[in-house]
N, C-alpha and C positions, 0 to 999 in steps of 0.2 A: 504494500500500500504506500502511496505517496502523500507527503504532507502538503505540498504546494509551498507557497512562499511563507517563510517563518520570520518572526521578529526576534532579534537577540536582545537580551537584557541581563540584569544582575539581580539575583534574588535577595530581597531584604528580609522577608519573613513569610511564613505560612501560618494561618490562624483560622479558627472556626471551621476546620476541616476542609471547607470548600473554597477558601479564599487565600490569595497570596499577594503580597506587594512586590512589585518589580520596578527597578530603576532602568529606564531606557538610556541609550547612549547620549542623548541630549540633556540628560539630567531629570527628565520628567518621571515622576513616580505614578504608576497606574496600579489599580487593583484588578487581578485576573482570576478566572475560574480555575480551581484546582480539581481535576477530575479523578482524584484518588482519595478515598475515605480512610485508607489504612494508616498505619504508623509512619510509613515512608522512611524507615530508619536508614540513615546514611545517604538519603537522596534529597536532602534539603539543607546542605551546608550554607551558612550565611555568606553572602557575597559570591556564590557560585554563578557561573554563566548558565543561563536558561534560554530556551527557545519557545516562542509562543505562536500559536495559530490564531487567525482572526475569523470569526464567524460572519457569514453573509446575512444573518438574521439581524436586522437593524433594531429590533425591539429588545434584544438582550441587554440586561443591565451591565454585564461585563463582557464585552465582545471578544476579548482575548482569552485563550485557553492555554494553560501551561502544558507543554508536551514533553520537552527534554530537559535534562540537567547534566552538567559536566561534573562528575564526582571525582574524588582522588583515584578511584579504581577504574574509571572509564565512563563513557557516555551511557546514560540510562533514559529510558522512556517511562514516565510516571503515569501515563494515560492507560491505566490497566484495562479499561473496557476495549481497547484496540486489540487485545490479545486474541479475542475470538475472531476478529476480522483477519488477522495475520494467520491464524491457524487454518481458517477456512480457505484462504488463498493457497496455503501450503498443501492442504488436502487435495484441492482441485488441481494442483500442479504435480501431484503424485509424490510429494516429499515425505509423507508419513509412512515409515517403513512397517511392513507386516500387515497392511490393511488394503492391499490392492484388490481383494475380492469383494469389496463393498462399494460399488460405483454410485449408489444413490445416497444423497446427503440431504438431511433436513435439520433445521435449527429450532431451538426452543421447544423441544418435544416434551409434553407432560409425561411423567412417570412417577412411580413411588407414591409417597404421601405429600401431596402439594408441592412437588418438585418439578423442575424443568431441566432436562439435559441440554447442555450447550449444543451438542450435535448428536444426531442419530445416523449412523451409516447402515445401509442395507444392501444385501445382495444375495446371491445363491448360497453363500456360506452362512447366512443368517443375518444378525444385526449386531451393532456395536454402539453402546451408549458412551458418550465422551463428555467428561467434565474438564474444563480448562481452568488452570490457575496461573496467574501472572506472577512471576518472580522478579523482584527488584532489589531484594536484600543481598548485598555482596559482602561476604566475610573473609577473614584471613585465609589464605591458601586458595583464593579464587573460588570459594564455595558460595553458591547461591542457596539461600535457605528460605523455606516457607513453613508456616506463615510468619509474618512480622509482628503479629499481635494474636492474642487468644481468639480462636475462631470456632465458636459453636456451630455456625453455619457451615464451615468447612467440614466439621465432623459429621454433620447431617448428610452432606453430599457423599461422603465416603460410605456411610451406612446404606444410603439409597443405592449407590452403585453396586455394593456387595449384594444387596437383597434382590436386585433385578436379574442377576445372572442365572442362566439355565443352560441346557445343552445346546441351544441355538443362539444364545445371547452372550456376548462378551461385554466387559466394562473396562473403560480406560480412564485413568486419571492422568491428564497431560499437563506437565509443568512447562509453560512457555516463558522463557527467560528474556527479559527486556533490559538486560544490563550487559554491556560489552566486556566487563571485567570478570564475568562468571564463566568458569570452565567445567564445572560439575555441580550437581544439585543434591541437597539432602533436606531432611526435615529439621526445623528449628525446635527440637525437643526441649530445649531450655526455656523457650518462650511459651510453648503450648505442649506440655508432656502428654496431655490427653489426646491431642491430635496425632502425635507420634504413635501412641499405643493403638489408637483406633485404626490407623493406616497399617500398622504391622499386622494386626489381626485380619484385616481385609485382604492384605497381600497373601497371607497364609491360606486364605479361603479362595484365592484365585483372581483377585482384582489385579489388573495390569497397570503398571506405572511406567511412564516414559517422560523424559525431559528433552526439550529441544531449545537450542539457542536461537537467537535472532540477530540478523544484521541490522544494527541500529545506527542511523545517520540522520543528518538534518534533511536528507532527501526523502527518507521514508523508512519503512520497516519491512523485513522479509524473513520468513521462517527459514532458518539455516538447518544444520545437521543435528543429529541426536547428541546429547551429552550424557556422561555417566550419571547414574542416580543410585543413591544408597540412603537407607533410613537415617544413618548417623554418619558424621564426617569421620574419615579415617584417623 
């Protein structure tokens, strides 16, 4: 996916979850929309270079959206909702390994108890429910870790994916990495030990887990190749 023209600025602060103040090169300070409700650990250093997109919707109170940030470990995209778009483009381009036998793709499919799968793949081999999680937390040793905050919703998704499996149905938890400094992915068990334990149990029961990197640049985002995944860092 392409960003189009971006505005560069300098991050002053993020606050109220959805807002950030950014200083532009001419010294003007503007308030922009922050499209990430998570902790964003390591992705909002004061004074960091950031890049903003501009909405064509003229009625928006804050026309600019914060998209990218230059962290000490590399460039990161903090717009987590774009992970689904990047993954969909990757699936349609045949970059998701091991799922070639499922040519039909649907989005936001109801399943389980009041849940919606990000994607459902279908084909002669059966079907695959996919839940996408965006990884932006980069730790020492180039480890990407998820979640960056306690996530009951994330645990619910794991349980739903585990429950829907049968002889014709696969379930995949896909970690999409939006940080150029990440080379491998694990669970942040120190942040959410319950998430780590829930995922371990689901993996033992057959839940599939994969991690994929992304090419992150001011031009856009592209699903890259698979990255090593383990429950815990080595």
